N, CA, C and O atoms as CSV, one atom per row, in Angstrom:
chain,resi,resn,atom,element,x,y,z
A,1,MET,N,N,-19.797,-18.287,0.599
A,1,MET,CA,C,-18.513,-17.798,1.229
A,1,MET,C,C,-18.194,-16.362,0.108
A,1,MET,O,O,-18.708,-16.339,-1.010
A,2,SER,N,N,-17.588,-15.603,0.444
A,2,SER,CA,C,-16.630,-14.671,-1.008
A,2,SER,C,C,-15.471,-14.602,-0.304
A,2,SER,O,O,-15.316,-15.014,0.845
A,3,GLU,N,N,-14.560,-14.018,-1.075
A,3,GLU,CA,C,-12.923,-14.061,-0.892
A,3,GLU,C,C,-12.732,-12.687,-0.805
A,3,GLU,O,O,-13.592,-11.889,-1.177
A,4,THR,N,N,-11.662,-12.360,-0.338
A,4,THR,CA,C,-11.020,-11.256,-0.189
A,4,THR,C,C,-10.012,-11.371,-0.877
A,4,THR,O,O,-9.542,-12.508,-0.909
A,5,ILE,N,N,-9.282,-10.271,-1.692
A,5,ILE,CA,C,-7.631,-10.213,-1.470
A,5,ILE,C,C,-6.546,-9.159,-0.335
A,5,ILE,O,O,-6.816,-7.990,-0.061
A,6,THR,N,N,-5.611,-9.738,0.064
A,6,THR,CA,C,-4.946,-9.171,1.329
A,6,THR,C,C,-3.223,-9.163,0.529
A,6,THR,O,O,-2.929,-10.285,0.116
A,7,ILE,N,N,-2.574,-8.525,0.384
A,7,ILE,CA,C,-1.768,-8.115,-0.381
A,7,ILE,C,C,-0.158,-6.960,0.794
A,7,ILE,O,O,-0.004,-5.741,0.859
A,8,HIS,N,N,0.455,-7.812,1.298
A,8,HIS,CA,C,1.202,-6.930,1.636
A,8,HIS,C,C,2.583,-6.982,1.161
A,8,HIS,O,O,3.424,-7.826,0.853
A,9,ILE,N,N,2.421,-5.409,1.253
A,9,ILE,CA,C,3.860,-4.247,0.384
A,9,ILE,C,C,5.019,-4.277,1.277
A,9,ILE,O,O,4.745,-3.653,2.302
A,10,PHE,N,N,6.219,-4.760,1.294
A,10,PHE,CA,C,7.061,-4.122,2.357
A,10,PHE,C,C,7.996,-2.996,0.982
A,10,PHE,O,O,8.345,-3.271,-0.166
A,11,TYR,N,N,8.102,-1.960,1.650
A,11,TYR,CA,C,9.004,-1.054,1.375
A,11,TYR,C,C,9.675,-0.918,1.991
A,11,TYR,O,O,9.550,-1.022,3.211
A,12,THR,N,N,11.131,-0.494,1.105
A,12,THR,CA,C,12.665,-0.746,2.466
A,12,THR,C,C,13.288,0.278,1.209
A,12,THR,O,O,13.314,0.258,-0.021
A,13,GLY,N,N,13.811,1.254,2.406
A,13,GLY,CA,C,14.576,2.304,2.018
A,13,GLY,C,C,15.598,2.612,3.384
A,13,GLY,O,O,15.415,2.341,4.571
A,14,GLN,N,N,16.754,3.299,2.688
A,14,GLN,CA,C,17.630,4.187,4.004
A,14,GLN,C,C,16.928,5.476,4.455
A,14,GLN,O,O,16.009,6.130,3.960
A,15,ASN,N,N,17.883,5.659,5.873
A,15,ASN,CA,C,18.064,7.027,6.720
A,15,ASN,C,C,16.558,6.767,7.103
A,15,ASN,O,O,16.341,7.332,8.175
A,16,GLY,N,N,15.810,6.338,6.788
A,16,GLY,CA,C,13.644,6.778,7.326
A,16,GLY,C,C,13.523,7.061,6.458
A,16,GLY,O,O,13.353,8.280,6.497
A,17,SER,N,N,13.455,6.474,4.842
A,17,SER,CA,C,12.621,6.846,3.988
A,17,SER,C,C,11.572,6.592,3.275
A,17,SER,O,O,10.887,7.140,2.411
A,18,ALA,N,N,11.651,4.999,4.228
A,18,ALA,CA,C,10.269,4.222,3.644
A,18,ALA,C,C,9.031,5.126,4.375
A,18,ALA,O,O,8.006,5.593,3.877
A,19,ARG,N,N,9.791,5.201,6.399
A,19,ARG,CA,C,8.814,6.274,6.812
A,19,ARG,C,C,8.489,7.522,6.996
A,19,ARG,O,O,7.938,8.187,7.873
A,20,ALA,N,N,9.144,7.756,5.554
A,20,ALA,CA,C,8.799,9.316,5.227
A,20,ALA,C,C,7.966,9.294,4.236
A,20,ALA,O,O,7.312,10.304,3.976
A,21,PHE,N,N,7.833,8.115,3.487
A,21,PHE,CA,C,6.871,7.750,1.978
A,21,PHE,C,C,5.842,7.416,2.793
A,21,PHE,O,O,4.926,8.231,2.684
A,22,ALA,N,N,5.587,6.400,3.696
A,22,ALA,CA,C,4.203,6.312,4.419
A,22,ALA,C,C,3.501,7.739,4.774
A,22,ALA,O,O,2.492,8.262,4.301
A,23,ASP,N,N,4.343,8.143,5.711
A,23,ASP,CA,C,4.143,9.974,6.208
A,23,ASP,C,C,3.490,11.197,4.945
A,23,ASP,O,O,2.557,11.998,4.881
A,24,GLU,N,N,5.033,10.577,3.756
A,24,GLU,CA,C,4.111,12.160,3.047
A,24,GLU,C,C,2.497,11.437,1.638
A,24,GLU,O,O,1.868,12.173,0.879
A,25,MET,N,N,2.248,9.326,1.829
A,25,MET,CA,C,1.044,9.194,1.359
A,25,MET,C,C,0.435,9.513,2.289
A,25,MET,O,O,-0.411,10.298,1.860
A,26,THR,N,N,0.247,9.334,3.974
A,26,THR,CA,C,-0.818,9.665,4.064
A,26,THR,C,C,-1.494,11.385,4.078
A,26,THR,O,O,-2.674,11.663,3.865
A,27,ALA,N,N,-0.549,12.225,4.342
A,27,ALA,CA,C,-0.707,13.672,4.615
A,27,ALA,C,C,-0.623,14.084,3.098
A,27,ALA,O,O,-1.188,15.167,2.946
A,28,SER,N,N,-0.416,13.884,2.627
A,28,SER,CA,C,-0.848,14.262,1.117
A,28,SER,C,C,-2.187,13.834,0.884
A,28,SER,O,O,-2.561,14.248,-0.213
A,29,GLY,N,N,-3.122,13.123,1.521
A,29,GLY,CA,C,-4.394,12.235,1.113
A,29,GLY,C,C,-4.235,11.591,0.393
A,29,GLY,O,O,-5.339,11.272,-0.049
A,30,LEU,N,N,-3.315,10.996,-0.218
A,30,LEU,CA,C,-3.893,9.918,-1.176
A,30,LEU,C,C,-3.923,8.299,-0.510
A,30,LEU,O,O,-4.087,7.249,-1.133
A,31,VAL,N,N,-3.747,8.457,0.694
A,31,VAL,CA,C,-4.121,7.063,2.091
A,31,VAL,C,C,-5.839,7.265,2.135
A,31,VAL,O,O,-6.389,6.278,2.624
A,32,ALA,N,N,-6.691,8.254,1.756
A,32,ALA,CA,C,-7.621,8.862,2.653
A,32,ALA,C,C,-8.558,8.565,0.924
A,32,ALA,O,O,-9.693,8.142,0.703
A,33,ARG,N,N,-7.879,8.841,0.351
A,33,ARG,CA,C,-8.366,8.905,-0.883
A,33,ARG,C,C,-7.947,6.689,-1.367
A,33,ARG,O,O,-8.572,6.041,-0.527
A,34,ILE,N,N,-7.568,6.208,-1.851
A,34,ILE,CA,C,-7.740,4.762,-1.647
A,34,ILE,C,C,-8.756,4.444,-0.680
A,34,ILE,O,O,-9.935,4.387,-1.029
A,35,ARG,N,N,-8.420,4.245,0.435
A,35,ARG,CA,C,-9.175,3.818,1.524
A,35,ARG,C,C,-10.808,4.149,0.674
A,35,ARG,O,O,-11.527,3.175,0.452
A,36,ALA,N,N,-11.151,5.172,0.367
A,36,ALA,CA,C,-12.803,5.932,-0.142
A,36,ALA,C,C,-12.931,4.420,-1.393
A,36,ALA,O,O,-13.976,3.778,-1.499
A,37,GLU,N,N,-11.555,4.079,-2.279
A,37,GLU,CA,C,-12.082,3.510,-3.739
A,37,GLU,C,C,-12.727,2.549,-3.352
A,37,GLU,O,O,-12.356,1.966,-2.333
A,38,GLU,N,N,-14.349,1.940,-4.351
A,38,GLU,CA,C,-15.083,1.104,-4.315
A,38,GLU,C,C,-13.566,-0.677,-3.761
A,38,GLU,O,O,-12.489,-0.887,-4.319
A,39,GLY,N,N,-14.178,-1.475,-2.615
A,39,GLY,CA,C,-13.937,-2.325,-3.071
A,39,GLY,C,C,-12.486,-2.228,-2.452
A,39,GLY,O,O,-11.663,-3.142,-2.403
A,40,ASN,N,N,-12.348,-0.991,-2.008
A,40,ASN,CA,C,-11.222,-1.308,-0.495
A,40,ASN,C,C,-11.655,-1.669,0.627
A,40,ASN,O,O,-12.750,-1.247,1.000
A,41,LEU,N,N,-10.890,-2.547,1.443
A,41,LEU,CA,C,-11.826,-3.199,2.820
A,41,LEU,C,C,-10.640,-2.452,3.582
A,41,LEU,O,O,-10.828,-2.412,4.798
A,42,GLY,N,N,-9.229,-1.734,3.055
A,42,GLY,CA,C,-8.687,-1.598,4.061
A,42,GLY,C,C,-7.115,-1.706,4.095
A,42,GLY,O,O,-6.518,-2.716,3.722
A,43,TYR,N,N,-6.290,-0.185,4.740
A,43,TYR,CA,C,-5.241,0.655,3.705
A,43,TYR,C,C,-3.815,0.228,5.248
A,43,TYR,O,O,-3.668,1.054,6.149
A,44,ALA,N,N,-3.443,-0.362,5.241
A,44,ALA,CA,C,-2.870,0.070,6.675
A,44,ALA,C,C,-1.610,0.199,7.045
A,44,ALA,O,O,-1.395,-0.622,7.936
A,45,TYR,N,N,-0.706,0.798,6.812
A,45,TYR,CA,C,1.071,1.033,7.270
A,45,TYR,C,C,1.049,0.292,8.943
A,45,TYR,O,O,0.131,0.188,9.757
A,46,TYR,N,N,2.028,0.002,8.976
A,46,TYR,CA,C,2.682,-0.678,10.138
A,46,TYR,C,C,4.087,-0.854,10.367
A,46,TYR,O,O,4.528,-1.042,9.233
A,47,TYR,N,N,5.139,-0.907,11.247
A,47,TYR,CA,C,6.084,-0.560,11.130
A,47,TYR,C,C,6.534,-1.581,11.893
A,47,TYR,O,O,5.969,-1.697,12.981
A,48,PRO,N,N,7.494,-2.447,11.603
A,48,PRO,CA,C,8.215,-3.793,12.014
A,48,PRO,C,C,10.125,-3.291,13.069
A,48,PRO,O,O,11.223,-2.809,12.792
A,49,ALA,N,N,9.263,-3.928,14.468
A,49,ALA,CA,C,10.040,-3.189,15.449
A,49,ALA,C,C,11.384,-3.195,15.362
A,49,ALA,O,O,12.121,-2.262,15.679
A,50,GLU,N,N,12.007,-5.225,14.533
A,50,GLU,CA,C,12.701,-5.072,14.063
A,50,GLU,C,C,13.644,-4.711,13.124
A,50,GLU,O,O,14.858,-4.848,12.973
A,51,ASP,N,N,12.529,-4.106,12.421
A,51,ASP,CA,C,13.519,-3.517,10.903
A,51,ASP,C,C,13.059,-1.519,10.873
A,51,ASP,O,O,12.126,-0.830,10.459
A,52,PRO,N,N,13.812,-1.392,11.280
A,52,PRO,CA,C,13.153,0.479,10.845
A,52,PRO,C,C,13.453,1.384,9.506
A,52,PRO,O,O,13.104,2.522,9.194
A,53,GLU,N,N,14.537,0.029,8.612
A,53,GLU,CA,C,13.883,1.188,7.186
A,53,GLU,C,C,12.982,-0.009,6.339
A,53,GLU,O,O,13.148,-0.309,5.156
A,54,THR,N,N,11.999,-0.592,7.274
A,54,THR,CA,C,10.968,-0.830,6.594
A,54,THR,C,C,10.032,-0.941,6.907
A,54,THR,O,O,9.874,-1.367,8.052
A,55,VAL,N,N,8.235,-0.458,5.644
A,55,VAL,CA,C,7.620,-0.164,6.151
A,55,VAL,C,C,6.354,-1.416,5.640
A,55,VAL,O,O,6.529,-2.159,4.675
A,56,LEU,N,N,5.363,-1.429,6.334
A,56,LEU,CA,C,4.929,-2.573,5.712
A,56,LEU,C,C,3.293,-2.796,5.867
A,56,LEU,O,O,2.503,-3.260,6.689
A,57,LEU,N,N,3.283,-2.095,4.397
A,57,LEU,CA,C,1.424,-1.994,3.864
A,57,LEU,C,C,0.735,-3.306,4.188
A,57,LEU,O,O,1.312,-4.390,4.106
A,58,ILE,N,N,-0.480,-3.158,4.546
A,58,ILE,CA,C,-1.701,-3.800,4.460
A,58,ILE,C,C,-2.472,-3.972,3.876
A,58,ILE,O,O,-3.431,-3.886,4.643
A,59,ASP,N,N,-2.931,-4.250,2.660
A,59,ASP,CA,C,-3.770,-3.653,1.312
A,59,ASP,C,C,-4.808,-4.707,1.229
A,59,ASP,O,O,-4.614,-5.726,0.566
A,60,ARG,N,N,-6.216,-4.428,2.068
A,60,ARG,CA,C,-7.265,-5.876,1.372
A,60,ARG,C,C,-8.349,-4.858,0.265
A,60,ARG,O,O,-8.528,-3.658,0.061
A,61,TRP,N,N,-8.820,-5.993,-0.186
A,61,TRP,CA,C,-9.073,-5.864,-1.098
A,61,TRP,C,C,-10.706,-6.590,-1.319
A,61,TRP,O,O,-10.869,-7.804,-1.191
A,62,ARG,N,N,-11.500,-5.928,-1.560
A,62,ARG,CA,C,-12.962,-7.009,-1.979
A,62,ARG,C,C,-12.394,-8.313,-3.622
A,62,ARG,O,O,-12.138,-9.511,-3.510
A,63,ASP,N,N,-12.385,-7.990,-4.128
A,63,ASP,CA,C,-11.943,-8.903,-5.161
A,63,ASP,C,C,-11.169,-8.553,-6.413
A,63,ASP,O,O,-11.333,-7.349,-6.611
A,64,GLN,N,N,-10.383,-9.096,-7.359
A,64,GLN,CA,C,-9.876,-8.501,-8.237
A,64,GLN,C,C,-10.059,-7.328,-9.173
A,64,GLN,O,O,-9.355,-6.388,-9.540
A,65,GLY,N,N,-11.674,-7.896,-9.489
A,65,GLY,CA,C,-11.765,-5.666,-10.049
A,65,GLY,C,C,-11.385,-4.997,-9.177
A,65,GLY,O,O,-10.759,-3.985,-9.493
A,66,ALA,N,N,-11.523,-5.179,-8.293
A,66,ALA,CA,C,-11.596,-3.845,-7.472
A,66,ALA,C,C,-9.981,-3.702,-7.566
A,66,ALA,O,O,-9.743,-2.550,-7.929
A,67,ILE,N,N,-8.925,-4.349,-7.399
A,67,ILE,CA,C,-7.819,-4.199,-7.207
A,67,ILE,C,C,-7.257,-3.745,-9.505
A,67,ILE,O,O,-6.334,-3.609,-10.308
A,68,ASP,N,N,-7.823,-3.742,-9.431
A,68,ASP,CA,C,-7.354,-3.456,-11.071
A,68,ASP,C,C,-7.729,-2.460,-11.464
A,68,ASP,O,O,-7.184,-1.911,-12.422
A,69,ALA,N,N,-8.699,-1.984,-10.873
A,69,ALA,CA,C,-9.358,-0.743,-11.078
A,69,ALA,C,C,-8.845,0.357,-9.945
A,69,ALA,O,O,-9.272,1.507,-9.845
A,70,HIS,N,N,-8.081,-0.109,-9.322
A,70,HIS,CA,C,-7.003,0.998,-8.735
A,70,HIS,C,C,-5.563,1.193,-9.526
A,70,HIS,O,O,-4.746,2.099,-9.691
A,71,HIS,N,N,-5.751,-0.360,-9.965
A,71,HIS,CA,C,-4.360,-0.395,-10.624
A,71,HIS,C,C,-4.110,0.818,-11.818
A,71,HIS,O,O,-3.122,1.263,-12.402
A,72,LYS,N,N,-5.266,1.031,-11.831
A,72,LYS,CA,C,-5.664,2.040,-13.693
A,72,LYS,C,C,-6.238,3.996,-12.327
A,72,LYS,O,O,-6.571,5.181,-12.306
A,73,SER,N,N,-6.068,3.366,-11.936
A,73,SER,CA,C,-6.257,5.192,-11.650
A,73,SER,C,C,-5.197,5.931,-11.522
A,73,SER,O,O,-4.075,5.488,-11.276
A,74,GLU,N,N,-5.599,7.559,-11.745
A,74,GLU,CA,C,-4.626,8.553,-11.938
A,74,GLU,C,C,-3.353,8.340,-10.367
A,74,GLU,O,O,-2.140,8.524,-10.456
A,75,MET,N,N,-3.959,8.005,-9.323
A,75,MET,CA,C,-3.495,7.905,-8.175
A,75,MET,C,C,-1.936,6.749,-8.582
A,75,MET,O,O,-0.889,7.017,-7.993
A,76,MET,N,N,-1.955,5.747,-9.415
A,76,MET,CA,C,-0.992,5.108,-9.272
A,76,MET,C,C,0.076,5.800,-10.097
A,76,MET,O,O,1.121,5.270,-9.718
A,77,SER,N,N,0.324,6.553,-10.871
A,77,SER,CA,C,1.021,7.072,-10.821
A,77,SER,C,C,2.008,8.608,-9.942
A,77,SER,O,O,3.172,9.004,-10.008
A,78,ALA,N,N,1.300,8.868,-9.510
A,78,ALA,CA,C,1.343,9.769,-8.176
A,78,ALA,C,C,2.067,8.839,-7.028
A,78,ALA,O,O,3.229,9.084,-6.706
A,79,ILE,N,N,1.388,7.843,-6.471
A,79,ILE,CA,C,2.630,6.818,-5.886
A,79,ILE,C,C,3.361,6.585,-6.820
A,79,ILE,O,O,4.096,7.569,-6.899
A,80,ALA,N,N,3.664,5.757,-7.723
A,80,ALA,CA,C,5.091,5.263,-8.145
A,80,ALA,C,C,5.973,6.779,-7.731
A,80,ALA,O,O,6.822,6.800,-6.839
A,81,GLU,N,N,5.689,7.687,-8.343
A,81,GLU,CA,C,6.654,9.164,-7.927
A,81,GLU,C,C,6.933,9.512,-6.497
A,81,GLU,O,O,7.795,10.281,-6.070
A,82,LEU,N,N,5.904,8.693,-5.724
A,82,LEU,CA,C,6.748,9.176,-4.510
A,82,LEU,C,C,7.885,7.591,-3.956
A,82,LEU,O,O,8.782,7.732,-3.125
A,83,ARG,N,N,7.625,6.468,-4.505
A,83,ARG,CA,C,8.734,5.545,-3.770
A,83,ARG,C,C,9.579,5.716,-5.061
A,83,ARG,O,O,10.237,4.693,-5.248
A,84,LYS,N,N,9.781,6.634,-5.994
A,84,LYS,CA,C,11.375,6.593,-6.512
A,84,LYS,C,C,11.164,7.913,-6.346
A,84,LYS,O,O,11.364,8.489,-7.416
A,85,LYS,N,N,10.712,8.971,-5.107
A,85,LYS,CA,C,10.885,10.279,-4.521
A,85,LYS,C,C,12.116,9.143,-3.051
A,85,LYS,O,O,13.215,9.678,-2.902
A,86,TYR,N,N,11.998,8.402,-2.554
A,86,TYR,CA,C,12.222,7.705,-1.525
A,86,TYR,C,C,13.342,6.690,-1.801
A,86,TYR,O,O,14.199,6.357,-0.982
A,87,HIS,N,N,13.236,6.296,-2.911
A,87,HIS,CA,C,14.455,5.402,-2.799
A,87,HIS,C,C,13.930,3.787,-3.187
A,87,HIS,O,O,14.650,2.939,-3.714
A,88,LEU,N,N,12.485,3.598,-2.782
A,88,LEU,CA,C,11.801,2.743,-2.029
A,88,LEU,C,C,12.132,1.022,-3.201
A,88,LEU,O,O,11.894,0.824,-4.393
A,89,LYS,N,N,12.603,0.331,-2.376
A,89,LYS,CA,C,12.354,-1.224,-2.937
A,89,LYS,C,C,11.357,-2.325,-2.253
A,89,LYS,O,O,11.485,-2.623,-1.066
A,90,MET,N,N,10.378,-2.894,-3.070
A,90,MET,CA,C,9.911,-3.214,-2.403
A,90,MET,C,C,9.815,-4.983,-2.313
A,90,MET,O,O,10.756,-5.693,-2.668
A,91,ARG,N,N,8.551,-5.511,-1.792
A,91,ARG,CA,C,8.753,-7.427,-2.230
A,91,ARG,C,C,7.043,-6.654,-1.589
A,91,ARG,O,O,6.647,-5.655,-0.987
A,92,VAL,N,N,6.473,-7.980,-2.252
A,92,VAL,CA,C,5.351,-7.772,-2.364
A,92,VAL,C,C,4.494,-10.036,-2.127
A,92,VAL,O,O,4.382,-11.172,-2.590
A,93,GLU,N,N,4.247,-9.177,-1.167
A,93,GLU,CA,C,3.126,-10.982,-0.961
A,93,GLU,C,C,1.531,-10.508,-1.124
A,93,GLU,O,O,1.072,-9.555,-0.495
A,94,ARG,N,N,0.630,-11.448,-2.216
A,94,ARG,CA,C,-0.502,-11.913,-2.439
A,94,ARG,C,C,-1.031,-13.160,-1.242
A,94,ARG,O,O,-0.420,-14.195,-0.980
A,95,PHE,N,N,-2.187,-12.748,-0.709
A,95,PHE,CA,C,-2.869,-14.170,-0.834
A,95,PHE,C,C,-4.410,-13.748,-0.155
A,95,PHE,O,O,-4.628,-12.899,0.709
A,96,HIS,N,N,-5.230,-14.500,-0.744
A,96,HIS,CA,C,-6.454,-15.279,-1.351
A,96,HIS,C,C,-7.663,-15.102,0.049
A,96,HIS,O,O,-8.642,-14.591,-0.495
A,97,ASN,N,N,-7.880,-15.232,1.039
A,97,ASN,CA,C,-9.174,-15.202,2.014
A,97,ASN,C,C,-10.398,-15.525,2.013
A,97,ASN,O,O,-11.303,-14.836,1.543
A,98,ALA,N,N,-10.522,-16.698,2.590
A,98,ALA,CA,C,-12.001,-17.368,2.061
A,98,ALA,C,C,-13.060,-16.520,3.415
A,98,ALA,O,O,-13.050,-17.097,4.503
A,99,ASP,N,N,-13.912,-15.217,3.302
A,99,ASP,CA,C,-14.584,-15.158,4.480
A,99,ASP,C,C,-15.624,-16.356,4.971
A,99,ASP,O,O,-16.212,-16.260,6.048
């Protein structure tokens, strides 16, 4: 049995900034690069119908090693700068899934 890790990140902003962040992440090619990383099993944004100022990222990884490699990549500084640009707050939930 293998175990994957799913991370939910809730990005919340004001005046549409969370959606603008997700749009820029996609348009800049960062999302495609993350999806192509070794061990990434899924990376997708969702928009809660009842909260237009929040974007949910569901991010799935093969294991902790893949997450660690992602966190050490140069992309993380670009993502952090975009979060600052859009003045986003984050809430993170982490799940271990037995397949």
